[in-house]
SELO-555247 format. One record per residue (C-alpha): y, z, x; residue number from 1. Coordinates in pm, whole numbers, plus 50000, padded with zeros to 5 digits. Last residue first. Example, Ala and Ser with C-alpha at 12.3 -4.5 7.8 and 13.67 -1.06 7.14 Angstrom:
2
- 49894|50714|51367|2 $
- 49550|50780|51230|1 $
END
This chain:
416
- 08994|05172|43895|416 $
- 09164|04841|43965|415 $
- 08994|04574|43766|414 $
- 08828|04265|43893|413 $
- 08885|03961|43682|412 $
- 08609|03854|43439|411 $
- 08358|03579|43528|410 $
- 08349|03363|43829|409 $
- 08502|03501|44142|408 $
- 08825|03363|44276|407 $
- 08806|03246|44639|406 $
- 09001|02925|44602|405 $
- 09245|03107|44369|404 $
- 09315|03315|44671|403 $
- 09536|03067|44844|402 $
- 09755|02980|44543|401 $
- 09790|03349|44427|400 $
- 09873|03449|44784|399 $
- 10144|03187|44809|398 $
- 10285|03320|44474|397 $
- 10317|03673|44610|396 $
- 10485|03558|44933|395 $
- 10735|03349|44738|394 $
- 10809|03667|44539|393 $
- 10897|03864|44845|392 $
- 11096|03574|44986|391 $
- 11313|03573|44674|390 $
- 11356|03946|44707|389 $
- 11472|03902|45065|388 $
- 11735|03644|44963|387 $
- 11882|03852|44676|386 $
- 11887|04169|44886|385 $
- 12090|03993|45148|384 $
- 12401|03982|44928|383 $
- 12341|04336|44814|382 $
- 12304|04469|45163|381 $
- 12612|04302|45313|380 $
- 12839|04612|45339|379 $
- 12529|04835|45332|378 $
- 12469|04735|45702|377 $
- 12776|04917|45820|376 $
- 12689|05234|45639|375 $
- 12333|05225|45770|374 $
- 12463|05258|46120|373 $
- 12537|05621|46053|372 $
- 12160|05679|46063|371 $
- 12177|05684|46438|370 $
- 11851|05545|46577|369 $
- 11574|05782|46694|368 $
- 11283|05541|46688|367 $
- 11109|05665|46371|366 $
- 11438|05784|46221|365 $
- 11565|05433|46194|364 $
- 11253|05316|46017|363 $
- 11270|05600|45766|362 $
- 11641|05557|45713|361 $
- 11566|05195|45618|360 $
- 11312|05332|45372|359 $
- 11574|05551|45202|358 $
- 11881|05331|45181|357 $
- 11689|05000|45130|356 $
- 11492|05147|44837|355 $
- 11793|05170|44605|354 $
- 11547|05328|44366|353 $
- 11208|05380|44536|352 $
- 10885|05270|44366|351 $
- 10862|04934|44527|350 $
- 10949|05064|44877|349 $
- 10613|05235|44938|348 $
- 10432|04942|45088|347 $
- 10753|04817|45268|346 $
- 10774|05149|45456|345 $
- 10433|05084|45614|344 $
- 10531|04742|45742|343 $
- 10872|04864|45865|342 $
- 10707|05163|46041|341 $
- 10447|04947|46220|340 $
- 10700|04691|46355|339 $
- 10962|04955|46434|338 $
- 10699|05143|46638|337 $
- 10612|04827|46815|336 $
- 10981|04781|46878|335 $
- 10974|05124|47040|334 $
- 10695|05018|47276|333 $
- 10881|04701|47365|332 $
- 11176|04918|47466|331 $
- 11484|04954|47243|330 $
- 11806|04914|47445|329 $
- 12069|05126|47261|328 $
- 12422|05000|47300|327 $
- 12525|05123|46958|326 $
- 12560|04775|46806|325 $
- 12234|04668|46978|324 $
- 12039|04962|46822|323 $
- 12201|04884|46484|322 $
- 12089|04526|46509|321 $
- 11738|04628|46615|320 $
- 11696|04846|46316|319 $
- 11834|04601|46077|318 $
- 11606|04325|46194|317 $
- 11302|04544|46129|316 $
- 11447|04645|45791|315 $
- 11507|04287|45681|314 $
- 11154|04169|45790|313 $
- 10991|04450|45595|312 $
- 11203|04378|45289|311 $
- 11134|04002|45299|310 $
- 10758|04049|45331|309 $
- 10731|04308|45051|308 $
- 10369|04294|44943|307 $
- 10247|04625|44818|306 $
- 10332|04673|44448|305 $
- 10457|04327|44356|304 $
- 10158|04184|44549|303 $
- 09922|04388|44335|302 $
- 10098|04261|44024|301 $
- 10056|03906|44157|300 $
- 09688|03924|44264|299 $
- 09541|04063|43942|298 $
- 09706|03876|43660|297 $
- 09727|03559|43859|296 $
- 09346|03575|43945|295 $
- 09241|03638|43584|294 $
- 09479|03366|43454|293 $
- 09341|03095|43679|292 $
- 09604|02953|43920|291 $
- 09681|02589|43813|290 $
- 10005|02583|44011|289 $
- 10247|02498|43731|288 $
- 10108|02676|43426|287 $
- 09921|02974|43574|286 $
- 10150|03029|43876|285 $
- 10466|02980|43675|284 $
- 10356|03218|43401|283 $
- 10259|03492|43649|282 $
- 10595|03451|43835|281 $
- 10799|03458|43512|280 $
- 10633|03790|43408|279 $
- 10674|03935|43760|278 $
- 11046|03862|43795|277 $
- 11156|04208|43680|276 $
- 10913|04365|43919|275 $
- 11024|04157|44217|274 $
- 11391|04256|44158|273 $
- 11693|04103|44320|272 $
- 11798|03988|43968|271 $
- 11958|03651|44054|270 $
- 11745|03556|44347|269 $
- 11425|03678|44186|268 $
- 11500|03482|43868|267 $
- 11573|03165|44066|266 $
- 11255|03202|44276|265 $
- 11056|03273|43960|264 $
- 11177|02942|43808|263 $
- 11144|02729|44114|262 $
- 10781|02831|44168|261 $
- 10609|02498|44085|260 $
- 10844|02284|44296|259 $
- 10782|02508|44599|258 $
- 10411|02478|44558|257 $
- 10423|02101|44500|256 $
- 10634|02059|44811|255 $
- 10399|02281|45012|254 $
- 10108|02045|44913|253 $
- 09810|02259|44833|252 $
- 09497|02329|45054|251 $
- 09549|02707|44998|250 $
- 09461|02792|45361|249 $
- 09615|02496|45545|248 $
- 09886|02396|45318|247 $
- 09970|02733|45148|246 $
- 09970|02899|45496|245 $
- 10193|02635|45638|244 $
- 10422|02670|45331|243 $
- 10439|03048|45400|242 $
- 10541|03007|45763|241 $
- 10809|02738|45727|240 $
- 11009|02769|45408|239 $
- 10976|03147|45333|238 $
- 10929|03277|45683|237 $
- 11180|03047|45846|236 $
- 11428|03102|45567|235 $
- 11383|03480|45586|234 $
- 11453|03471|45963|233 $
- 11758|03251|45906|232 $
- 11904|03475|45636|231 $
- 11845|03788|45848|230 $
- 12010|03631|46154|229 $
- 12304|03491|45957|228 $
- 12364|03838|45800|227 $
- 12347|03996|46153|226 $
- 12597|03741|46287|225 $
- 12836|03819|46009|224 $
- 12796|04193|46073|223 $
- 12863|04135|46447|222 $
- 13186|03950|46362|221 $
- 13282|04237|46137|220 $
- 13205|04486|46408|219 $
- 13413|04290|46660|218 $
- 13691|04297|46401|217 $
- 13731|04672|46450|216 $
- 13437|04848|46622|215 $
- 13540|05217|46597|214 $
- 13743|05182|46276|213 $
- 13483|04949|46138|212 $
- 13201|05194|46190|211 $
- 13407|05493|46073|210 $
- 13528|05318|45757|209 $
- 13176|05200|45676|208 $
- 13031|05557|45719|207 $
- 13306|05714|45502|206 $
- 13295|05448|45226|205 $
- 12914|05449|45223|204 $
- 12899|05833|45199|203 $
- 13161|05845|44911|202 $
- 12965|05581|44720|201 $
- 12625|05719|44821|200 $
- 12678|06078|44707|199 $
- 12530|05978|44367|198 $
- 12224|05874|44562|197 $
- 12142|06243|44612|196 $
- 12085|06285|44236|195 $
- 11866|05980|44203|194 $
- 11666|06083|44517|193 $
- 11609|06412|44353|192 $
- 11472|06232|44056|191 $
- 11262|06024|44285|190 $
- 11111|06340|44427|189 $
- 11011|06461|44087|188 $
- 10851|06129|44004|187 $
- 10668|06145|44337|186 $
- 10543|06498|44254|185 $
- 10395|06362|43929|184 $
- 10226|06079|44106|183 $
- 10088|06323|44376|182 $
- 09951|06550|44103|181 $
- 09769|06262|43941|180 $
- 09634|06148|44279|179 $
- 09506|06497|44341|178 $
- 09330|06499|44004|177 $
- 09183|06149|44082|176 $
- 09032|06234|44422|175 $
- 08704|06363|44296|174 $
- 08670|06053|44073|173 $
- 08659|05816|44366|172 $
- 08619|05966|44720|171 $
- 08746|05635|44877|170 $
- 09078|05635|44679|169 $
- 09171|05985|44813|168 $
- 09055|05887|45162|167 $
- 09280|05580|45172|166 $
- 09573|05794|45056|165 $
- 09494|06057|45330|164 $
- 09466|05792|45603|163 $
- 09788|05623|45505|162 $
- 09962|05970|45480|161 $
- 09835|06065|45823|160 $
- 09969|05742|45982|159 $
- 10302|05771|45805|158 $
- 10356|06135|45894|157 $
- 10276|06071|46260|156 $
- 10517|05780|46281|155 $
- 10789|05965|46102|154 $
- 10788|06272|46330|153 $
- 11010|06493|46123|152 $
- 10938|06796|46345|151 $
- 10795|07008|46068|150 $
- 10602|06734|45913|149 $
- 10461|06609|46236|148 $
- 10357|06962|46321|147 $
- 10186|06988|45989|146 $
- 10017|06654|46050|145 $
- 09887|06756|46389|144 $
- 09956|06426|46569|143 $
- 09811|06079|46622|142 $
- 10121|05860|46585|141 $
- 10272|05960|46914|140 $
- 10645|06071|46949|139 $
- 10650|06401|47141|138 $
- 10304|06437|47298|137 $
- 10250|06062|47329|136 $
- 09911|05992|47169|135 $
- 09923|05666|46966|134 $
- 10241|05468|47048|133 $
- 10271|05612|47396|132 $
- 09914|05516|47479|131 $
- 09955|05173|47326|130 $
- 10273|05106|47529|129 $
- 10176|05266|47862|128 $
- 10039|04954|48035|127 $
- 10346|04751|47924|126 $
- 10583|04982|48116|125 $
- 10813|05215|47923|124 $
- 11172|05215|48035|123 $
- 11328|05359|47717|122 $
- 11129|05573|47470|121 $
- 11275|05906|47576|120 $
- 11638|05784|47523|119 $
- 11572|05671|47173|118 $
- 11397|05994|47089|117 $
- 11672|06200|47258|116 $
- 11929|06037|47029|115 $
- 12190|05773|47115|114 $
- 12500|05894|46921|113 $
- 12737|05868|47221|112 $
- 12657|05502|47277|111 $
- 12957|05349|47116|110 $
- 13018|05124|46814|109 $
- 13091|04832|47049|108 $
- 13001|04540|46816|107 $
- 12959|04331|47124|106 $
- 12584|04290|47099|105 $
- 12476|04353|46735|104 $
- 12378|03988|46661|103 $
- 12122|03968|46948|102 $
- 12032|03605|46883|101 $
- 11702|03607|47080|100 $
- 11597|03965|47016|99 $
- 11704|03938|46652|98 $
- 11511|03620|46618|97 $
- 11182|03744|46766|96 $
- 11194|04073|46577|95 $
- 11249|03883|46246|94 $
- 10968|03640|46304|93 $
- 10729|03926|46395|92 $
- 10827|04121|46085|91 $
- 10752|03825|45867|90 $
- 10417|03751|46033|89 $
- 10309|04119|46000|88 $
- 10403|04109|45629|87 $
- 10213|03788|45581|86 $
- 09901|03925|45740|85 $
- 09909|04256|45545|84 $
- 09934|04061|45220|83 $
- 09650|03844|45316|82 $
- 09425|04143|45394|81 $
- 09514|04308|45066|80 $
- 09438|03986|44876|79 $
- 09114|03928|45064|78 $
- 08993|04283|44990|77 $
- 09084|04248|44625|76 $
- 08909|03908|44595|75 $
- 08609|04045|44770|74 $
- 08546|04313|44504|73 $
- 08783|04546|44334|72 $
- 08522|04825|44376|71 $
- 08521|04798|44755|70 $
- 08897|04767|44751|69 $
- 08937|05105|44584|68 $
- 09272|05104|44419|67 $
- 09603|04952|44527|66 $
- 09779|05232|44342|65 $
- 09643|05482|44594|64 $
- 09830|05328|44876|63 $
- 10164|05294|44700|62 $
- 10143|05646|44548|61 $
- 10059|05798|44889|60 $
- 10343|05599|45044|59 $
- 10591|05706|44779|58 $
- 10485|06075|44793|57 $
- 10463|06144|45157|56 $
- 10733|05916|45292|55 $
- 10967|06029|45023|54 $
- 10903|06403|45086|53 $
- 10960|06356|45466|52 $
- 11266|06139|45452|51 $
- 11465|06314|45176|50 $
- 11637|06573|45398|49 $
- 11729|06302|45651|48 $
- 11896|06114|45369|47 $
- 12089|06425|45264|46 $
- 12203|06480|45625|45 $
- 12333|06124|45632|44 $
- 12519|06178|45309|43 $
- 12670|06507|45429|42 $
- 12788|06348|45747|41 $
- 12942|06054|45557|40 $
- 13115|06286|45315|39 $
- 13254|06487|45613|38 $
- 13402|06159|45734|37 $
- 13651|06153|45439|36 $
- 13887|06383|45626|35 $
- 13949|06111|45892|34 $
- 14089|05882|45633|33 $
- 14463|05923|45664|32 $
- 14413|06055|46016|31 $
- 14334|05697|46121|30 $
- 14704|05607|46084|29 $
- 14782|05638|46458|28 $
- 14479|05420|46531|27 $
- 14661|05118|46373|26 $
- 14443|04811|46408|25 $
- 14109|04997|46397|24 $
- 14240|05228|46118|23 $
- 14343|04924|45908|22 $
- 14006|04760|45971|21 $
- 13837|05066|45843|20 $
- 14048|05100|45537|19 $
- 14016|04724|45466|18 $
- 13634|04746|45473|17 $
- 13598|05080|45302|16 $
- 13775|04990|44977|15 $
- 13556|04691|44892|14 $
- 13247|04873|45023|13 $
- 13320|05181|44813|12 $
- 13381|04957|44510|11 $
- 13039|04806|44562|10 $
- 12882|05153|44588|9 $
- 13046|05240|44256|8 $
- 12917|04919|44097|7 $
- 12561|04987|44229|6 $
- 12586|05341|44090|5 $
- 12677|05211|43750|4 $
- 12385|04976|43752|3 $
- 12157|05255|43881|2 $
- 12254|05478|43588|1 $
END
């Protein structure tokens, strides 16, 4: 199904680009496609409908699948800590570059769709950032969870879900029935996502047409700059930050590490799937990098579940790009929200088909960005997906190299 859906979305992009540019060049002909905008509105509304159930179920499944770190031993704790560190580094690199390059400036998609959330978060002073992030009465993370669910407060939902998932793991056997129910509910929600995603081709065409009709060739230029920014950020993380970690924490030559993971990098680039690459990744780490089998079989599947450096970086850059394209100046406090939300979204992204559509909407909603901007980004999503998946796999292999130094003797720890 997903292969056919990808083909239909690709066709929508191929048709949407010339249709949008035609409308930009000849506004008198825009009526030919104006009627399609209803599909874009319906698709955006459907994405908003999915946000809360997807956050709850996918993030709970992602957190609980990690297992009880205390039972996994020190290796499990170190692996989780390392993955959180590299995700934070990746997002930081992305945010720095998108602020410096500002690829969305000049796209001129208008400012009319700036939401109240985006307006309310502007102009914060540094001394109010943490307070606003945690306890602001409208957008803070520490909220009544039912109120957060009702209002669609993404930050509040994510924080409560992370705490609930951690608690379910911590209580052990008593939490297993609830976890089983959540996994079943997650499958049901994913089926709804499958159904809704069949609206994606029409929605993508309509949103892409509208973005290009409003921005014209300036939007195309901005999209090219955005692609270059994402690619550069991914390259810095994959070929500078991770090699430095491998060198100083793993005590391995970065050249030897890169040479040893050529096969999984190639498979990740061609398939755009960390899960499909996993067998090749394990084999390369064991045979080429001398990672013990128990370490590779534990650390790498864990990374495929929760370590999405490239995805987190990509979504953070996308959020700021769309903000720039719509003339929205995100404050430092709102970028902190983007940082946290992108990191949390990457944990639950592995189980979501066409994850970029849903988790990116989660990040956008957290700071009140117009979801219509997703249509423009999807024009280059598949191309960039190959690069970010490659970086995801590189991050997993760097963890295996580093953590083999701390591998316990005896059998590998097992997730309960």
